[in-house]
C-alpha positions in Angstrom: 8.1 0.6 -3.0 7.7 -3.1 -3.0 6.3 -3.0 -6.5 9.2 -0.9 -7.8 11.7 -3.2 -5.9 10.4 -6.3 -7.7 10.1 -4.8 -11.2 13.5 -3.2 -10.8 15.1 -6.6 -9.7 13.4 -8.5 -12.4 14.5 -6.0 -15.1 18.1 -5.8 -13.9 18.4 -9.7 -14.0 17.2 -10.0 -17.4 18.9 -6.8 -18.5 22.1 -8.2 -17.4 21.6 -11.6 -18.9 20.6 -9.9 -22.4 23.6 -7.5 -22.3 26.0 -10.4 -21.9 24.8 -11.9 -25.2 26.0 -8.9 -27.0 24.5 -7.5 -30.3 21.6 -10.1 -30.5 20.1 -8.5 -27.3 19.5 -5.2 -28.9 16.8 -6.7 -31.3 15.1 -8.1 -28.2 15.2 -4.9 -26.4 13.3 -3.2 -29.1 10.9 -6.0 -29.3 10.2 -5.6 -25.5 9.8 -1.8 -25.8 7.1 -2.6 -28.5 5.1 -4.5 -26.0 4.7 -1.5 -23.6 1.8 0.1 -25.3 -0.2 -3.1 -25.0 0.5 -3.4 -21.3 -0.6 0.3 -20.9 -3.8 -0.4 -22.8 -4.6 -3.3 -20.5 -4.1 -1.0 -17.5 -6.4 1.5 -18.8 -9.1 -1.2 -19.3 -9.1 -2.3 -15.7 -11.7 -1.0 -13.6 -10.9 2.5 -12.1 -12.7 1.9 -8.8 -12.8 -1.3 -6.8 -15.3 -1.9 -4.0 -15.1 -4.3 -0.8 -16.8 -5.1 2.4 -15.1 -5.9 5.5 -16.9 -8.1 8.3 -15.8 -8.7 11.9 -17.7 -9.9 15.0 -17.0 -10.3 18.7 -18.6 -12.2 21.4 -20.0 -10.0 24.4 -20.8 -11.6 27.8 -24.0 -9.4 28.0 -27.5 -9.3 26.9 -28.3 -7.8 23.4 -29.6 -4.7 25.2 -26.3 -4.0 27.0 -24.4 -4.9 23.8 -26.6 -2.4 22.0 -25.4 0.4 24.5 -21.9 -0.5 23.7 -22.7 0.0 20.1 -24.1 3.5 20.4 -22.2 4.8 23.2 -18.7 5.6 21.8 -18.2 8.8 23.4 -14.4 8.2 23.8 -12.2 5.3 22.8 -9.7 4.8 25.6 -7.4 2.2 23.8 -4.3 3.4 22.3 -4.1 2.1 18.6 -1.6 -0.4 17.9 0.1 -1.5 14.7 -0.6 -0.7 11.9 -3.0 1.9 13.0 -0.1 3.8 14.8 1.7 4.4 11.6 -0.6 7.4 10.8 -3.8 5.7 9.4 -7.1 7.3 10.3 -8.8 5.6 13.4 -11.7 6.8 15.5 -11.1 8.7 18.8 -14.6 9.6 19.9 -18.0 10.3 18.7 -21.4 12.0 19.8 -24.8 11.8 18.6 -27.3 14.4 17.5 -30.6 12.8 18.0 -31.7 9.2 18.0 -33.5 6.7 15.6 -33.4 6.9 11.7 -32.0 10.3 10.4 -29.9 11.0 13.5 -26.4 12.0 12.9 -23.2 11.0 14.5 -20.2 13.2 14.5 -16.9 11.1 14.8 -13.6 12.3 15.5 -10.9 10.5 13.8 -7.1 10.9 14.2 -7.1 12.8 10.9 -10.1 14.8 11.1 -14.1 14.7 11.3 -16.5 12.3 9.7 -20.2 13.0 9.8 -22.8 10.1 9.4 -26.5 9.4 9.3 -28.3 6.6 10.6 -30.3 4.8 8.0 -31.5 1.8 10.3 -31.9 2.2 14.1 -33.4 -1.0 15.9 -32.4 -0.8 19.5 -31.0 -4.1 20.8 -30.7 -5.6 17.1 -29.0 -3.3 14.6 -27.6 0.2 13.5 -26.7 1.3 10.0 -24.8 4.5 9.1 -24.4 6.1 5.9 -21.0 8.2 5.7 -21.7 11.7 4.6 -18.2 13.2 4.8 -15.1 11.7 6.0 -11.4 13.0 6.8 -8.3 11.8 4.9 -7.6 8.2 5.2 -4.2 8.7 6.7 -1.6 11.2 7.8 1.7 11.3 6.2 4.7 10.4 8.6 7.1 13.3 8.0 9.6 15.3 9.8 8.1 18.6 8.6 4.9 18.5 10.8 1.7 18.8 8.9 1.9 18.1 5.2 -0.7 18.5 2.8 -0.7 15.3 0.5 -3.4 15.2 -2.1 -2.9 11.6 -2.3 -4.3 10.6 1.1 -7.8 12.3 0.2 -10.6 10.9 -1.6 -8.9 7.8 -3.0 -10.3 5.6 -0.2 -13.9 6.0 0.8 -16.1 4.5 3.3 -19.8 4.3 2.3 -21.7 2.3 5.0 -21.0 0.9 8.6 -23.4 -1.5 10.0 -23.6 -3.2 13.4 -25.9 -6.3 14.2 -26.5 -7.6 17.7 -27.8 -11.3 18.1 -28.5 -13.3 21.2 -26.2 -16.3 22.0 -25.8 -18.7 24.7 -24.2 -16.9 27.6 -24.2 -13.4 26.0 -24.4 -11.8 22.6 -22.7 -11.6 19.3 -21.8 -8.2 17.8 -21.1 -8.0 14.2 -19.8 -5.0 12.1 -19.7 -4.7 8.4 -18.2 -1.9 6.6 -18.3 -1.0 2.7 -15.5 0.7 0.9 -14.6 2.1 -2.5 -11.0 2.5 -3.5 -9.3 4.4 -6.6 -5.6 3.1 -6.1 -4.1 1.0 -8.8 -2.9 -1.7 -8.9 -6.0 -2.8 -7.1 -4.8 -6.5 -6.4 -2.0 -4.9 -4.5 -3.5 -2.2 -2.6 -6.9 -4.0 -1.7 -5.4 -6.2 0.8 -3.6 -3.8 2.4 -6.5 -1.5 2.7 -8.6 -4.4 4.1 -5.8 -5.1 6.6 -6.2 -1.5 8.0 -10.0 -1.7 8.0 -9.9 -5.0 9.9 -7.7 -3.5 12.5 -10.1 -0.5 13.0 -13.1 -2.8 13.3 -11.3 -5.1 15.8 -10.3 -2.0 17.9 -13.9 -0.8 17.8 -15.4 -4.1 18.7 -13.0 -4.5 21.6 -14.3 -1.1 22.8 -18.0 -2.3 22.5 -17.2 -5.4 24.3 -15.4 -3.4 27.3 -18.4 -1.0 27.5 -21.1 -3.7 27.5 -19.4 -5.9 30.0 -18.3 -3.1 32.3 -21.4 -3.2 34.3 -21.3 -7.0 34.8 -19.7 -8.6 37.9 -16.1 -9.7 36.8 -16.5 -13.3 38.2 -19.7 -13.7 36.1 -18.2 -12.4 32.9 -15.0 -14.5 33.3 -17.1 -17.7 33.5 -19.0 -16.9 30.1 -17.4 -17.3 26.8 -18.4 -17.6 23.1 -20.1 -20.8 22.4 -17.7 -21.6 19.4 -14.5 -21.6 21.6 -13.0 -18.3 21.0 -13.1 -17.1 17.4 -13.9 -13.6 18.7 -10.4 -13.1 19.7 -9.3 -9.4 19.5 -5.8 -8.5 18.2 -3.5 -7.6 21.1 -3.0 -3.8 21.5 -5.9 -2.8 18.9 
């Protein structure tokens, strides 16, 4: 809708201006129409798929071993998703493991369906990487008609990998999550920032859960005295 509104507004302004000029405008209208095939050709030459990676991190007032437990123990995320995830975008609800180590599989329940992932790296206390094998629709349509089959929410956005790294820090640990994605939505310069915004919201929500899980066993007074060594760039968005 924003794209359409911008194009229509520009076209209306120039159309009104040219129409006011009378007969001469007809020649210019035909000249403008002749440029359309060129614009279509340029669009076809643009890459069909765009790929991007999103990275976020959080400071955890706990040891790397405790932070690791927060990474792998995601049986259920109690936090209710805030804006923009509550508009129908897929977000994780719970997960369960089948095995441990490289090759172990994780079944993750999203708000839109189930995702199956396989561990390609498993280093307790250090790093975990998952390859996404199957995934649910990226969003659910907001509609008064209940469940709507919307083909455009399937397969156009794909998550390929997800990786968590745990590193020691003064007074605690850093937990970093990086996810790689592919998208088949045009125009990519418009959709990519929006998709990255949604992914970051999900990453921050997940990191907030890891942080709360890892710090749950710590005395509250000790945890409150500890903080990130850089002064707080770990801040989690309120409500996510």
